[in-house]
C-alpha positions, 0 to 999 in steps of 0.5 A, a space after each residue: 802724537 803725530 803731526 804733519 809739518 809743511 814747509 814752504 819756500 826756502 824752508 822746504 829747500 833747507 828741510 829738503 822736504 815740503 811735507 813730513 810727519 813727525 812725532 811730538 809728545 802730548 801737550 807740545 806747543 808751537 814753541 816746543 815744535 820750533 825748538 825741535 825743527 831748529 834742532 833737526 834742520 840746521 840752518 833753518 834757525 836763520 829764518 825762524 826768529 823768536 823775539 820774546 813771545 813773537 815769531 818774526 820772518 815766518 808765518 805759522 799756521 795750525 790747521 790753516 789758522 795763524 798762531 797769532 789768532 790762537 795762543 801764539 807760541 803757547 798754542 797747543 798742538 793736537 794729534 793729526 794736525 797740520 802745522 805750516 811754516 811760511 817764510 815772509 819774503 820782502 823785496 824792493 
């Protein structure tokens, strides 16, 4: 299946693209997608951190909905959907 990946902020710089269409196997989850993203774009793993079943430092949206209100890392990805990775930036 094909999905659109969107990277914002520093993640777009690391991936050298803001948006790209990628192929995933049917039944893939957000956890599977994160693994693929980390394998494909070295250095991005510094920004996408997993702690148990939680993603820290990045907000992930599936078709505009936060995975936190879906099934978290187990959220199934469907053909044609858009997954957005938004880095969380702190300052002070």
